[in-house]
N, CA, C and O of each residue as an XYZ file, in Angstrom:
432
protein
N     115.694     77.811    110.410
C     116.566     78.301    109.738
C     115.909     79.715    109.233
O     114.777     79.780    108.755
N     116.753     80.802    109.400
C     116.470     81.855    108.824
C     116.421     81.964    107.270
O     117.036     81.142    106.591
N     115.884     82.709    106.843
C     115.787     82.745    105.280
C     116.103     84.128    104.618
O     115.717     85.124    105.230
N     116.742     84.289    103.475
C     117.084     85.330    102.700
C     116.058     85.243    101.376
O     116.123     84.278    100.615
N     115.179     86.251    101.187
C     114.271     86.418     99.874
C     114.859     87.773     99.149
O     115.087     88.940     99.467
N     114.974     86.918     97.965
C     115.596     88.245     96.793
C     114.625     88.326     95.906
O     114.492     87.354     95.162
N     113.678     89.510     95.741
C     113.083     89.440     94.672
C     113.494     90.553     93.493
O     113.936     91.679     93.721
N     113.262     90.012     92.273
C     113.719     90.472     91.405
C     112.715     91.146     90.200
O     112.309     90.458     89.264
N     112.368     92.611     90.361
C     111.256     92.858     89.596
C     111.789     93.383     88.145
O     112.943     93.754     87.926
N     110.807     93.346     87.271
C     111.226     93.920     86.071
C     110.119     94.985     85.652
O     109.068     94.564     85.169
N     110.302     96.231     85.806
C     109.116     97.205     85.869
C     108.989     97.699     83.988
O     109.690     97.689     82.976
N     107.974     97.987     84.312
C     107.599     98.451     82.449
C     108.455     99.741     82.179
O     108.706    100.524     83.095
N     108.955     99.964     80.720
C     109.848    101.035     80.748
C     109.190    102.231     80.999
O     107.988    102.337     80.754
N     110.112    103.519     81.649
C     109.740    104.440     82.013
C     109.038    104.617     83.519
O     108.863    105.725     84.026
N     108.712    103.529     84.071
C     108.105    103.488     85.243
C     108.906    103.184     86.697
O     108.406    103.229     87.821
N     110.207    102.881     86.361
C     111.201    102.565     87.497
C     111.221    103.839     88.433
O     111.089    103.662     89.644
N     111.313    104.588     88.137
C     111.599    105.838     89.032
C     110.273    106.122     90.095
O     110.398    106.590     91.226
N     109.382    105.850     89.655
C     107.886    105.964     90.159
C     107.898    104.731     91.036
O     107.479    104.859     92.187
N     108.371    103.442     90.584
C     108.407    102.456     91.516
C     109.255    102.623     92.653
O     108.996    102.244     93.795
N     110.363    103.260     92.236
C     111.376    103.045     93.554
C     110.906    104.425     94.401
O     110.942    104.186     95.608
N     110.634    105.295     94.214
C     109.775    106.495     94.866
C     108.577    105.336     95.899
O     108.957    104.898     96.985
N     107.440    105.058     95.438
C     106.785    104.531     95.999
C     107.191    103.450     96.556
O     106.433    103.222     97.499
N     108.074    102.573     96.463
C     108.792    101.358     97.417
C     109.438    102.193     98.532
O     109.231    101.763     99.666
N     110.210    103.346     98.420
C     111.089    103.728     99.485
C     110.227    104.638    100.593
O     110.368    104.727    101.812
N     109.282    105.274     99.687
C     108.418    106.078    100.665
C     107.005    105.659    101.369
O     106.480    106.226    102.328
N     106.431    104.307    100.517
C     105.745    104.198    100.981
C     105.390    102.438    101.403
O     104.803    102.012    102.398
N     105.922    101.760    100.376
C     105.412    100.110    100.532
C     106.527     99.373    101.431
O     106.274     98.319    102.016
N     107.681     99.961    101.488
C     108.682     99.488    102.090
C     108.395     99.761    103.791
O     108.495     98.793    104.545
N     108.102    100.871    104.245
C     107.720    101.173    105.287
C     106.424    100.471    105.935
O     106.243    100.358    107.147
N     105.745    100.117    105.148
C     104.387     99.773    105.315
C     104.896     98.157    105.661
O     104.404     97.654    106.671
N     105.816     97.376    104.895
C     105.988     96.084    105.050
C     106.718     96.089    106.357
O     106.438     95.195    107.156
N     107.564     96.929    106.655
C     108.122     96.961    108.094
C     107.241     97.271    109.194
O     107.559     96.874    110.315
N     106.186     97.921    109.027
C     104.994     97.872    110.065
C     104.396     96.840    110.518
O     104.012     96.694    111.679
N     104.264     95.913    109.446
C     103.833     94.489    109.388
C     104.811     93.701    109.897
O     104.344     92.620    110.259
N     105.876     93.793    110.058
C     106.981     93.048    110.624
C     107.687     92.461    109.810
O     108.315     91.469    110.180
N     107.773     92.942    108.426
C     108.666     92.041    107.482
C     109.874     92.959    107.545
O     109.832     94.186    107.459
N     110.966     92.202    107.707
C     112.447     92.740    107.850
C     112.745     92.990    106.031
O     112.632     92.115    105.172
N     113.085     94.225    105.844
C     113.491     94.587    104.589
C     115.026     94.955    104.749
O     115.209     95.978    105.408
N     115.905     94.466    104.384
C     117.302     94.740    104.272
C     117.701     95.880    103.591
O     118.111     96.892    104.161
N     117.561     95.708    101.997
C     117.525     96.653    101.096
C     116.648     96.527     99.732
O     115.917     95.621     99.332
N     116.916     97.472     99.312
C     116.232     97.366     97.702
C     116.422     98.770     96.963
O     116.622     99.883     97.448
N     116.306     98.393     95.732
C     116.398     99.850     94.901
C     116.650     99.182     93.424
O     116.736     97.973     93.207
N     116.754    100.293     92.403
C     117.291     99.902     91.027
C     118.340     99.087     90.764
O     119.370     99.278     91.411
N     118.309     98.230     89.966
C     119.438     97.619     89.422
C     120.306     98.133     88.535
O     119.986     98.326     87.362
N     121.480     98.400     89.012
C     122.561     98.882     88.465
C     123.093     98.354     86.705
O     123.821     98.936     85.901
N     122.467     97.219     86.624
C     122.678     96.522     85.322
C     121.863     96.256     84.354
O     122.023     95.609     83.319
N     120.475     97.124     85.017
C     119.266     96.796     84.230
C     118.280     97.955     84.294
O     117.740     98.208     85.371
N     117.993     98.727     83.126
C     117.313     99.808     83.273
C     116.021     99.556     83.624
O     115.509    100.546     84.146
N     115.255     98.565     83.535
C     113.929     98.347     84.033
C     113.871     97.524     85.443
O     112.801     97.507     86.052
N     114.868     96.927     85.902
C     115.255     96.195     86.840
C     115.416     96.866     88.218
O     116.075     97.886     88.420
N     114.488     95.919     89.464
C     114.406     96.659     90.747
C     114.370     95.183     91.462
O     113.773     94.180     91.069
N     115.332     95.377     92.840
C     115.456     94.392     93.574
C     115.039     94.846     95.276
O     115.219     95.913     95.864
N     114.581     93.887     95.619
C     113.936     93.827     97.118
C     114.559     92.824     97.811
O     114.555     91.680     97.357
N     115.120     93.105     98.898
C     115.704     91.764     99.932
C     115.204     91.764    101.040
O     115.215     92.827    101.661
N     114.725     90.814    101.523
C     113.857     90.695    102.896
C     114.533     89.435    103.523
O     115.256     88.646    102.914
N     114.147     89.368    104.968
C     114.711     88.351    105.559
C     113.358     87.681    106.564
O     112.549     88.455    107.076
N     113.264     86.339    106.732
C     112.432     85.694    107.342
C     113.096     84.827    108.433
O     114.291     84.545    108.350
N     112.272     84.376    109.523
C     113.081     83.738    110.308
C     112.776     82.078    110.153
O     113.414     81.192    110.723
N     111.368     81.849    109.019
C     111.126     80.583    108.612
C     110.538     80.492    107.383
O     110.328     81.631    106.965
N     110.144     79.573    106.544
C     109.635     79.563    105.528
C     107.982     79.813    106.019
O     107.229     80.380    105.227
N     107.512     79.394    107.260
C     106.213     79.393    107.637
C     106.031     81.071    107.985
O     104.914     81.585    107.930
N     106.917     81.645    108.248
C     106.756     83.091    108.708
C     106.602     83.689    107.328
O     105.558     84.274    107.041
N     107.585     83.570    106.466
C     107.604     84.386    105.036
C     106.094     84.193    104.662
O     105.371     85.188    104.614
N     105.595     82.944    104.396
C     104.533     82.659    103.888
C     103.408     83.465    104.495
O     102.705     84.219    103.822
N     103.261     83.266    105.859
C     102.150     83.950    106.847
C     102.302     85.240    106.576
O     101.312     85.754    106.055
N     103.076     85.826    106.730
C     103.365     87.431    106.761
C     103.008     88.038    105.408
O     102.289     89.018    105.215
N     103.618     87.305    104.533
C     103.131     87.894    103.091
C     101.444     87.606    102.690
O     100.663     88.293    102.031
N     101.284     86.442    103.310
C      99.687     86.305    102.855
C      98.747     87.350    103.706
O      97.673     87.772    103.275
N      99.258     87.674    104.866
C      98.403     88.571    105.717
C      98.581     89.991    105.075
O      97.641     90.729    104.779
N      99.736     90.241    104.922
C     100.234     91.674    104.487
C      99.531     91.814    103.132
O      98.807     92.809    103.111
N      99.535     91.006    101.834
C      98.970     91.312    100.734
C      97.453     91.025    100.798
O      96.695     91.430     99.916
N      97.022     90.300    101.887
C      95.283     90.495    101.711
C      95.125     91.628    102.735
O      93.923     91.716    102.983
N      95.837     92.546    103.445
C      95.530     93.535    103.916
C      94.498     94.574    103.260
O      94.387     94.551    102.034
N      93.900     95.292    103.850
C      93.052     96.634    103.389
C      93.693     97.339    103.005
O      93.559     97.654    101.822
N      94.769     97.979    103.846
C      95.842     98.788    103.116
C      96.241     98.865    101.931
O      96.138     99.746    101.078
N      96.968     97.314    101.952
C      97.520     97.202    100.486
C      96.741     97.141     99.414
O      97.093     97.706     98.378
N      95.777     96.575     99.480
C      94.451     96.224     98.433
C      93.858     97.309     98.044
O      93.415     97.309     96.895
N      93.658     98.724     99.026
C      92.942     99.700     98.796
C      93.871    100.596     98.127
O      93.678    100.859     96.940
N      94.677    101.002     98.641
C      95.967    101.850     98.130
C      97.138    101.341     97.230
O      97.598    102.123     96.397
N      97.552    100.321     97.323
C      98.939     99.596     96.585
C      98.629     98.671     95.702
O      99.334     98.768     94.698
N      97.809     97.753     95.662
C      97.786     96.601     94.890
C      97.780     96.973     93.406
O      98.702     96.571     92.696
N      96.554     97.901     92.775
C      96.505     98.010     91.516
C      97.728     99.165     90.854
O      98.211     99.127     89.722
N      98.022    100.144     91.933
C      99.202    100.915     90.864
C     100.434    100.457     91.007
O     101.317    100.975     90.323
N     100.801     99.255     92.041
C     102.047     98.872     91.772
C     101.970     97.381     91.209
O     103.022     96.836     90.872
N     101.076     96.884     91.128
C     101.335     96.055     89.789
C     100.961     96.207     88.419
O     101.111     95.387     87.513
N     100.353     97.585     88.358
C     100.407     97.927     87.115
C     102.063     98.312     86.617
O     102.400     98.009     85.472
N     102.835     98.843     87.347
C     104.053     99.252     87.075
C     105.034     97.708     86.876
O     106.162     97.780     86.388
N     104.570     96.663     87.219
C     105.593     95.383     87.274
C     105.136     94.727     86.018
O     103.962     94.482     85.741
N     106.276     94.441     85.217
C     106.015     93.372     84.060
C     106.237     91.987     84.178
O     105.707     91.111     83.495
N     107.006     91.852     85.035
C     107.442     90.476     85.644
C     108.156     90.575     86.880
O     108.730     91.593     87.265
N     108.090     89.264     87.611
C     109.325     89.418     88.862
C     109.347     87.792     88.972
O     108.621     86.990     88.386
N     110.573     87.509     90.053
C     111.209     86.500     90.230
C     111.570     86.396     91.607
O     112.207     87.355     92.043
N     111.317     85.466     92.395
C     111.391     85.236     93.677
C     112.453     84.048     93.967
O     112.219     82.872     93.691
N     113.758     84.551     94.611
C     114.548     83.419     94.863
C     114.709     83.544     96.747
O     114.836     84.584     97.393
N     114.652     82.235     97.231
C     114.733     82.092     99.061
C     115.902     81.417     98.834
O     116.143     80.650     97.901
N     116.749     81.807     99.908
C     118.137     81.117    100.291
C     118.150     81.005    101.812
O     117.562     81.804    102.540
N     118.912     79.883    102.277
C     119.102     80.117    103.687
C     120.058     81.133    104.062
O     121.080     81.375    103.419
N     119.659     81.787    105.238
C     120.482     82.767    105.525
C     121.390     82.264    106.690
O     121.067     82.052    107.859
N     122.711     82.113    106.033
C     123.912     81.398    106.924
C     124.337     82.304    107.956
O     124.199     83.502    107.710
N     124.734     82.031    108.854
C     125.558     83.070    109.998
C     126.502     84.167    109.265
O     126.481     85.370    109.524
N     127.251     83.602    108.399
C     127.884     84.598    107.640
C     127.229     85.871    106.933
O     127.601     87.035    107.081
N     126.185     85.419    106.139
C     125.546     86.397    105.683
C     124.849     87.310    106.747
O     124.891     88.538    106.684
N     124.180     86.582    107.764
C     123.726     87.409    109.004
C     124.638     88.781    109.544
O     124.194     89.908    109.765
N     126.048     88.301    109.680
C     126.955     89.181    109.961
C     127.299     90.193    108.973
O     127.643     91.311    109.357
N     127.229     89.859    107.549
C     127.415     90.950    106.677
C     126.327     91.753    106.482
O     126.552     92.854    105.981
N     124.902     91.390    106.830
C     123.959     92.318    106.384
C     123.462     93.063    107.839
O     122.749     94.049    108.026
N     124.237     92.045    108.888
C     123.615     92.703    110.164
C     122.071     92.551    110.472
O     121.428     93.336    111.169
N     121.465     91.176    109.713
C     120.175     90.757    110.205
C     120.060     90.162    111.084
O     118.936     89.830    111.462
C-alpha cells in the first residue's frame, strides 16, 4: 500500500523564511536525488511559524529505509543536519494510506 507522509514543522520565530529557502533550494532537491518523492511543501498559511512537507512512499518499509539512509548520509550530516535542526522547535509526522483518489488528485 502506498503511503502519504505529512510532516508539520514548527520553526523557531524568525527562522521560517530561511527554513523555506533552504528546503526549496537544497534539502528537497537532495531528498529527490535520494529517491524520496516530495509532493509539496511550504510555509503554513495559518501559522506564522508553521511549515509543511508532504511526501509519498511505496510502503512503510520503503519510507523507513529511505529515511534511515538519507538522514545517515554524509551529505546530510556534514551540511544540513545541524543548521536544519537548529531552526526546528518541534515537528509531527502523520502517515496515511495513499488512496487511488488521492493519487489521482496529487498525480503521485
